[in-house]
N, C-alpha and C positions, 0 to 999 in steps of 0.2 A: 538626595531624595528619593522615595520608593516607586518602584513599579509602576505600582497600581497605588492611586491618590484615591481619598475617598473625596463626596461630593464636599461641596465648599460651603455648603449651607450648615454642616456638622465642623468646620475646622476649628474652632473655638470649643467646642465640647467636653467636658473634663468627663474621666469615667466614674460611675459612683462606688464610691471604697467603705463597703460595710464598715462599722464598728468593730474594732478589735479588743480582744479580751485580754489579760497576764493571763496566763499557762499556771504563775503561781498562786492562782487568788483558787482558796477552796469555795468560795463562796460568789457568783454574781449574780447584785440585783439589777436587774435590766428597767430602770426609769426612763429611759430614752430614747424608748420605739412605738409608744402609744398602744404597746399591747395590751389583750385583754387582761385584767386581773386574776381571774378566779382562770385562765387556760379554758380548756375546749369543754364542750358539754359533755357529761357521763353518756350519753345515748349516742353523740359521735363518736367519743372512744369504742364504744360500743360495736357501732355499724366497721368502723374501722377494720377491728378486730377480726370482723366475719366478712371480709373481702378479699385476704389473701390469694384464695384460689381461682378468684376469678378475676385477675388482671393480663391474662392474656386476651380478653375480647377487647372489640372497642367500646366505648363507653355512651355510645348513642341514646341508647333506652336511658339508663340511669341518666343522662342529661333532661333530658324529657319529663324525666321524674320529679327532676330539681326543680326547672319552672317550675311543672304544675304544683309543688310546693310552697313555692314562694306565691305563684299566681295567690293557692286557696289564705296564704297569711296573709297575705296585703289585700285581698280584695281586686286582684288585675288579671288581666290578659296573657297567660302565660307565652303565646304566641310573639309576643311582641318584647319577651325579656329573651337577652341575648346575656350568654354565659363566655366568665374569661376568666384568665389566670391570675386573680385580682383585678382590681378595677384601672390598674395598671396598663394591662395589657387594649383594655376598653379606650382608654384616653389614647393610647396609640395608635390605635384602628380609626378612630373616629378620626382624629390627623391625616390618616393614610385615605381614609375614605373620603374626606372632602375637602383637603387642602389643596389646590393649584397654584404653582411655585409664586414665590412673592403675595399670597393672601395673608392679611394680616387677623393674628389671633390676639385677644384683649382677657390678659391677666390681673390678678389686684397686685399689687405691691410685697404683702405678706402672705400671699397663697402658695400653695403645691409649687417644688419646683418644677416636679415633670410637667407640668403644663407646658413652660418654655421650652422644656427640651424634645419635648414630642413635639412640638411643632417645627423647630426646629430640623429635625431629623425629617419629617416628612417635608420641608422644603419651604414652610411657612414662617413670616415675619412675625415674633413675641411682640407685645406692645404691654407695657407694662402702666397700667392706673393709679393712683397714687390712696392709700386708704387713706379713711379719717379716723389717726389715731392709731388702733391694732383693727380696726374693723372696715370691710370691705364698705366702698362709696358706691352708690349707682349712678350717681349724678357723675363723677370722676368716672366709670367706666364708661357710659355715653358721651363724655365728652372726647373720648377717645374714639369713637366710631369715623370711619370715613368709608370712602364709597370700596377701598379694598379689603374693610372689615368681612372674615367668615364665619370665626367661632369667637364664641365669648367662652370662658369657662370662671366658676364662678362654685368657688370648697365652700359647703355653708351646711356645718360649722366649717369655719376656717381650722388648718392646719397651716403653723402651729401656735395661733394667735388662742384659739378655743371661742372666738367668739362669732355673732352670728349675726345674717343678715332678715330682720322679720319676713314676715310672710307679705304683706303690705309692697313692703320695697320691691321684695323679687317678682311682685305681680309688676308692678310699673316698669322693673328693667325689662322684661319679657313685651309689656305693651310697647313700651317706646326704644324697643330695637328694632333695625328695619327686619322685615320678616324673612328676607333672605340668609339674615345673621341669624346660625343654629346657637343656642343656650344649653351648656352644657350645666348640670347642677349636681356637683361631685358632694353626696351626702354619707360617708363614709364614718360620721359618727351622728347619724340621726336617732341611732337608738337609744345616745345617753340623754337626750334633749328634754328637760322637761316643761317647758316652758309653750304658752297658749299663744304665741306671736311666732311661731315657727312652723314651715312645710318644707318638706325632703323632696315634694316637688311632683310626686304622684299625678293630683290634679291638673298641674300646668301640662304634665305630659299629656294627660287626655283631653283637656280643653283645646291644647297646638297640635300642630305638625310639625312644630320647628325646634322644640323641646326634648331635652333628653337627662333621662337622671342615671346617677350612679351608685349602687351601693357593696359595699364588701362587705366577707366571711373575717376580713382579719382584724377586727378589734373587739365588739361587744361579743361578737362568735368564738373568739377567743381562737382562730383555726389561721394564723396569719401563715406557719410552714407548712400548709397545704397550698395556697395562693388561688385564691377562689373571689372570683368577685359577678357583679351583674349589675345590665345597663336594663331600662323602660325607658320603650322610645314610640314611637307614632311607628303607624305599618310598613310605611314607606322608608322609612331609616334604617328600622331593624332590617328588612329586609335588602339593604344596603352590605350592611352590617355584616347579614348573612353571607354574602358575596366576598366577602375581602377577608373575614377571618379564619385562622385554620379549620376543618371541621372536625378536629377529633382535640382541639387544644387543651383541654382541660381532662385531667384526668380520674381515671373513674373511682380510688379513693377520696380527694378531694368530692366530688359529686356525690356518695355515698353519704358520708359525716354531713356533706352541706343539709339533705332529706332529713337525716335524722335532728340535727340542728333547728333547724326553722319549724320542725315541729314539738319541740323540747320547750316550752312557754315556760316551765318552772325555773329550766335554766336562765333562761333569756333576764325574767322578773327578778332573779338574784343579782344576777351581774349587775341592772340597772342599780338596785335596793344598794348594793355594797358603794358602787359608785357616788351615789346621792348621798350615802354616810361621809365616807373618806375624803372626796374633792372638798366639802368645805373644813372637816378636820384638817386638812393636810395646809389649807392657807390660813385658817387661824394662828397654826402652830407658827407659818411661814412669820406671820406679820409678829406674832411674840418675838422672833428673832431679829425684827426692825428690816425688814423686807417688806418689798409693795408686790404682791401676787396679783394678779389681773385675774378680772372676772373670766369665767369659762362657761359652757353649757357641755365642754364634752369631759373625757376622761383621761388631762391635760389639762395644764396653765402653763403662763410663763410669768415668771417674777426677775425686778430689778434685783440686781446688787450697787453694792457702794462703789464709789471710783478710786477710793485709797487705797493704797501698797496694801496688801495681804489681807485683804477683805474683796476683793473682786469675783466677780463671777468663773474667769478663767481659773484662779487661784483653787476657788471652792470646785470644781470640776476637778481638779485635780488632785486633792485632797481626799475626795470621795471615792475616786477612783482606787487609789490605793487602797483603800475599803474595800473595794467591790460594789459599789455603789455609782451605777453611769446614770448619768444626766445628759441632756442634746444643750449643745451652742447653737447659739441664735445668731452666730459671727457669717451665716453664709447669706443674712438677711440685712447684714452690717450692722446688727443690734449687738455689739459686742458685751454692752453689761447686764445681759437678760442671761437666763436656762429656759429651757423647757421643760417639766418634769410630768410624766407619768404617774397617774394611782395606783399605787402599788396592792400586795397584800397588806393586811395589818404590821405584820411585822416589818416590813418592807417598807412600808410610811414610816414608822415608830424607827426606823433603824437611819433613816432620812434625816428625820429631823434631830436623832441623836448626834449624827455627823456633821450636822450644819452647826447646830448648838455647840461641839466640841471644837470647828474650825473658827468660830468666831471668837472662843476661847482661847484659841492658841494651845489645844491639845495636841500634843502629835499625832500622824494621820494613826 
């Protein structure tokens, strides 16, 4: 028994284990983390190259510059933008700021795993709402609301399933939730969505005082290694988060690169176009192999594997890993017959398809 015990609300939490890669492999194809296929904007890399001599200064000026750039890009008020070390930090700050011990937080069955983790760390009680297939159900979320509900987290589009909740359903969710319940829309993959029935949440933040939208630079912007995200909030919530979060939490290189990335519209269009071309191609190739890829509006998708020995998802992952091709298991969600695949560069996508073809044909890894 340790002399100093952690608080009871986190007693069953397991530490996150980053993916490990065999050192013997000459090349790793990372199709397991939903990273931007094209890497970062060239203008962001150029901005990074010029910042080395300034890292001795605190990042306050750069922080305001990024908020202004985001505000101009999206037509929103920069004073209501909160920056964080990825949207992960902002999820934790929200739970720390708004949860009392015992407060309930609703998340969806196949939602982002950080939602229940952050809830427990803050002393809250996570409540799971079942999905309809692999899509979040507004009715199921509303059915889980009690007098103890304080926050609802909705990843839209959702990770790991790649599905989305249409605009009217998101609006209905907000309208039918009690006004005391904070709705947090995690729109990490919003840039990839090419549908008319989708909203990232900006309008709801503008129209209500109890909705927050989260965004990230880790996906389409290709800056996962710099850890940068942002929240758009009602003014009162922004003031609360400013009071809670560390004042210099986001580092200067991330902020400077973020400003350049937001302004590089050409790169953004190129990234979205790449995904729009290779997502359907990869899903079509999976179907030719007899697999069942599920529809996705993001830069990844899930697919079902057969259950017979020699053709399972677990065996396919092991086979691909021997070739340096990493894909994501869905076992954390109890879906052992599924894997999640990110869209990569052309040669990576083709290597994945060839690897799976060899797996099913009995070719040695």
